[in-house]
C-alpha positions as CSV (number, residue, x, y, z in Angstrom):
1,M,-14.3,13.0,-8.2
2,D,-11.8,11.1,-6.1
3,F,-10.4,7.9,-6.5
4,T,-10.2,8.1,-10.6
5,L,-7.3,7.3,-12.6
6,S,-7.2,10.8,-14.2
7,K,-7.3,12.3,-10.5
8,Y,-4.5,10.0,-9.6
9,K,-2.6,11.0,-12.6
10,E,-3.1,14.5,-11.7
11,L,-1.8,14.2,-8.3
12,L,1.8,12.7,-9.6
13,E,2.1,15.6,-11.8
14,R,1.3,18.1,-9.0
15,L,4.0,16.4,-6.6
16,V,6.7,16.3,-9.4
17,K,5.8,20.1,-10.1
18,Q,6.5,20.7,-6.5
19,G,10.2,19.1,-6.9
20,Y,9.6,15.7,-5.2
21,S,11.3,12.6,-6.5
22,F,9.9,9.2,-6.4
23,Q,11.6,6.3,-5.2
24,T,10.4,2.7,-4.7
25,F,10.2,1.4,-1.2
26,E,13.5,-0.7,-1.5
27,E,15.2,2.3,-2.8
28,F,14.0,4.3,-0.3
29,I,15.1,2.2,2.7
30,G,18.6,1.7,0.7
31,K,19.5,5.6,0.3
32,P,16.3,8.0,0.9
33,N,16.0,11.2,-1.0
34,D,15.8,14.3,0.5
35,K,12.3,15.3,-0.9
36,V,10.7,12.2,-1.9
37,V,7.4,10.3,-2.5
38,V,7.2,6.4,-2.1
39,L,4.1,5.0,-3.9
40,R,3.0,1.7,-1.9
41,H,0.1,0.0,-3.6
42,D,-1.2,-3.0,-1.9
43,V,-3.0,-4.8,-4.4
44,D,-5.9,-6.7,-2.4
45,R,-8.1,-7.7,-5.3
46,G,-8.9,-6.6,-8.7
47,A,-5.3,-7.2,-9.7
48,I,-5.8,-5.4,-13.3
49,N,-6.4,-2.2,-11.7
50,A,-2.6,-2.4,-10.8
51,V,-1.5,-2.4,-14.2
52,W,-3.6,0.8,-15.0
53,M,-2.0,2.4,-12.3
54,G,1.6,1.1,-13.1
55,E,1.2,2.4,-16.5
56,I,0.5,5.8,-15.4
57,E,3.5,5.9,-13.4
58,H,5.6,4.3,-16.4
59,E,4.3,7.1,-18.5
60,L,5.3,9.8,-16.1
61,G,8.9,8.2,-15.7
62,L,8.0,7.1,-12.2
63,K,8.4,4.0,-10.2
64,A,6.4,2.5,-7.4
65,S,6.3,-0.5,-5.1
66,Y,3.5,-3.3,-5.3
67,Y,2.6,-5.5,-3.0
68,F,0.7,-8.7,-4.0
69,R,-1.5,-11.0,-1.9
70,I,-1.0,-14.9,-2.6
71,V,-4.9,-15.5,-3.2
72,P,-6.3,-15.6,-6.7
73,E,-7.8,-12.4,-6.7
74,S,-4.4,-10.8,-6.3
75,N,-1.7,-13.5,-7.6
76,V,-2.5,-13.0,-11.2
77,K,0.6,-14.2,-13.3
78,E,0.1,-11.8,-16.5
79,V,-0.7,-8.8,-14.1
80,I,2.7,-9.2,-11.8
81,S,4.5,-9.6,-14.9
82,R,3.3,-6.6,-16.6
83,V,4.0,-4.5,-13.3
84,A,7.4,-5.7,-12.8
85,E,8.2,-5.0,-16.8
86,L,7.1,-1.5,-16.2
87,G,10.0,-1.0,-13.9
88,H,7.9,-1.3,-10.6
89,E,8.9,-3.1,-7.3
90,I,7.2,-6.3,-6.2
91,G,6.8,-7.2,-2.9
92,Y,5.0,-10.0,-0.9
93,H,1.7,-8.7,1.2
94,Y,1.7,-11.2,3.5
95,E,-1.3,-12.6,5.4
96,D,0.2,-16.0,6.4
97,L,-0.3,-16.1,10.3
98,G,-4.0,-15.2,10.0
99,M,-4.6,-17.7,6.9
100,A,-2.9,-20.3,9.5
101,K,-5.2,-19.8,12.2
102,G,-2.2,-18.9,14.5
103,N,0.0,-21.8,13.7
104,Y,3.5,-20.1,13.7
105,E,5.1,-23.1,12.2
106,L,2.6,-23.6,9.3
107,A,2.7,-19.8,8.7
108,Y,6.2,-19.5,8.5
109,D,6.7,-22.5,6.0
110,N,4.1,-21.0,3.9
111,Y,5.3,-17.5,4.0
112,L,8.7,-19.0,2.8
113,K,6.7,-20.8,-0.2
114,N,4.8,-17.7,-0.9
115,L,8.1,-15.6,-0.6
116,A,9.8,-17.8,-3.1
117,H,6.9,-17.5,-5.6
118,F,7.1,-14.0,-6.0
119,R,10.5,-14.1,-6.3
120,T,10.1,-15.8,-9.7
121,F,8.9,-12.3,-10.8
122,Y,11.2,-10.2,-9.1
123,P,13.9,-10.3,-6.6
124,V,11.8,-9.4,-3.4
125,S,13.4,-7.5,-0.8
126,T,10.6,-6.0,0.7
127,I,7.2,-7.0,2.5
128,C,4.2,-5.5,3.9
129,M,1.5,-6.9,6.0
130,H,-2.0,-7.6,4.6
131,G,-4.2,-6.0,7.3
132,S,-7.1,-8.7,7.3
133,P,-9.6,-6.2,9.3
134,E,-12.1,-9.3,9.6
135,N,-9.5,-11.5,11.0
136,R,-8.7,-10.8,15.1
137,I,-4.9,-12.1,14.4
138,D,-2.6,-9.6,13.4
139,N,-0.1,-10.9,10.7
140,R,2.7,-9.0,12.0
141,D,2.7,-11.2,15.2
142,I,4.3,-13.9,12.8
143,W,7.6,-11.8,13.4
144,K,7.6,-11.8,17.4
145,K,9.0,-15.5,16.4
146,Y,10.8,-15.3,13.4
147,D,12.8,-12.9,11.9
148,Y,12.1,-11.6,8.0
149,K,15.6,-10.0,7.6
150,A,17.2,-13.7,8.2
151,D,15.4,-14.4,4.6
152,G,17.0,-11.6,2.6
153,I,14.2,-8.9,3.4
154,I,15.5,-5.7,4.2
155,A,12.3,-4.0,5.2
156,E,8.8,-4.2,6.2
157,P,7.0,-0.9,6.4
158,Y,5.1,-1.1,9.5
159,F,8.5,-1.8,11.4
160,D,11.3,-0.2,9.4
161,V,10.3,3.5,8.8
162,N,10.3,6.5,11.3
163,Y,6.9,8.0,11.0
164,D,7.9,11.1,12.8
165,E,10.0,12.0,9.7
166,V,7.9,10.6,7.2
167,F,4.5,11.2,6.7
168,Y,2.2,8.3,5.8
169,I,-0.9,8.7,3.9
170,T,-3.2,5.9,3.2
171,D,-6.6,5.2,1.1
172,T,-7.9,2.5,3.7
173,G,-11.6,3.0,3.6
174,R,-11.8,4.9,0.6
175,A,-10.8,8.2,2.3
176,W,-7.4,9.5,3.4
177,N,-6.0,8.9,7.1
178,K,-9.6,8.2,8.2
179,K,-9.1,6.8,11.8
180,S,-12.6,5.5,12.2
181,V,-12.3,3.1,9.6
182,I,-8.6,2.0,9.9
183,V,-8.2,-1.3,11.9
184,R,-4.7,-2.0,11.1
185,D,-3.4,0.3,8.5
186,K,-2.0,3.1,10.8
187,V,1.4,4.0,12.1
188,E,2.7,5.8,15.2
189,T,3.4,9.5,14.1
190,S,3.8,13.1,15.3
191,F,2.2,14.8,12.1
192,D,-1.4,15.5,12.1
193,I,-2.1,17.0,8.6
194,P,-6.0,16.1,7.4
195,I,-6.4,15.7,4.2
196,S,-10.1,15.5,2.8
197,N,-9.4,14.5,-0.8
198,I,-6.9,14.4,-3.5
199,D,-7.5,18.2,-4.5
200,H,-6.9,19.1,-1.1
201,M,-3.9,17.1,-0.9
202,M,-2.6,18.8,-4.2
203,K,-3.1,22.2,-2.6
204,L,-1.1,21.6,0.6
205,A,1.6,20.1,-2.0
206,Q,1.2,23.6,-3.7
207,S,1.5,25.7,-0.9
208,D,4.3,23.8,0.7
209,Q,2.6,22.2,3.5
210,L,3.1,18.7,3.1
211,P,6.5,17.2,4.6
212,D,9.8,16.6,2.2
213,Q,9.0,12.8,2.6
214,L,5.9,11.0,2.0
215,I,4.4,7.4,1.7
216,I,1.4,7.2,-0.4
217,S,-0.5,3.9,0.3
218,T,-3.4,3.0,-2.1
219,H,-5.2,-0.1,-3.1
220,P,-5.4,-0.3,-6.6
221,H,-9.0,-1.9,-6.5
222,R,-10.5,1.4,-5.2
223,W,-9.4,3.1,-8.5
224,F,-11.4,3.2,-11.9
225,N,-12.3,5.6,-14.5
226,P,-16.1,7.7,-14.0
227,G,-18.4,4.9,-14.2
228,L,-20.3,1.8,-12.9
229,S,-17.2,0.2,-11.6
230,W,-16.3,3.4,-9.6
231,A,-19.8,3.6,-8.5
232,N,-20.1,0.2,-7.3
233,E,-16.6,0.4,-5.3
234,L,-18.1,3.6,-3.7
235,V,-21.2,2.0,-2.6
236,M,-19.3,-0.9,-1.5
237,Q,-17.1,0.4,0.4
238,N,-19.4,2.7,2.7
239,V,-21.1,-0.6,3.2
240,K,-17.6,-1.9,4.9
241,N,-16.8,1.2,6.3
242,I,-19.7,0.6,8.6
243,V,-18.5,-2.8,9.6
244,K,-15.0,-1.8,10.0
245,A,-16.1,1.2,12.4
246,L,-17.5,-1.0,14.7
247,I,-14.5,-3.6,14.6
248,V,-12.2,-0.3,15.3
249,K,-15.0,0.8,18.3
250,F,-15.1,-3.0,19.8
251,R,-11.4,-3.7,19.7
252,K,-10.2,-0.5,21.5
């Protein structure tokens, strides 16, 4: 079964066996290892799942990057504190321009306040946009007017990575790089490596068919042990994918 916590642990163990090192996004930007995986987690909702994934990574001696939204379903003090205690990077999953309905000045003021909030948990140095597929406003557009590097931020993954050298893998839509349901969580890249599921990803790794530098982007709320919550997420995401596929089609 895909999208289970046990399968996630199995994937990490396979990547370790294949000689991959693991860096947080801020470490990767500072000095990238030659053969490396960056685990990027966008905590959209179901914040407690971030603790479960973070504990698995900590158990294996690995570090990851967790990006939290300011909304209540993500911004949970106890969760953020626990993830930081486990040694992981904390970042801001910003959506200020969309929340401000395109008002740049209000959006930037809110961004600075929200960034300061997350810096009470961790010295945040990287940020990552929240896709907000239902909103016609792209949250990254705020940087057409402002400069995130003026506020002590060293990188944003949609702007500061060469994806012709780094293979980007995302679970958006509860699939792997499924273009038909990806509204904004996509990058320009020369890589064309289809991935059907985690077992397939592990086979690619085992046969050295994956590039040396990977960013694996996941959404913790998709990941459960087998049971009712896992099945509910499967059903709900299939419904959402119908809507997202229409958005992708008509926004082209």
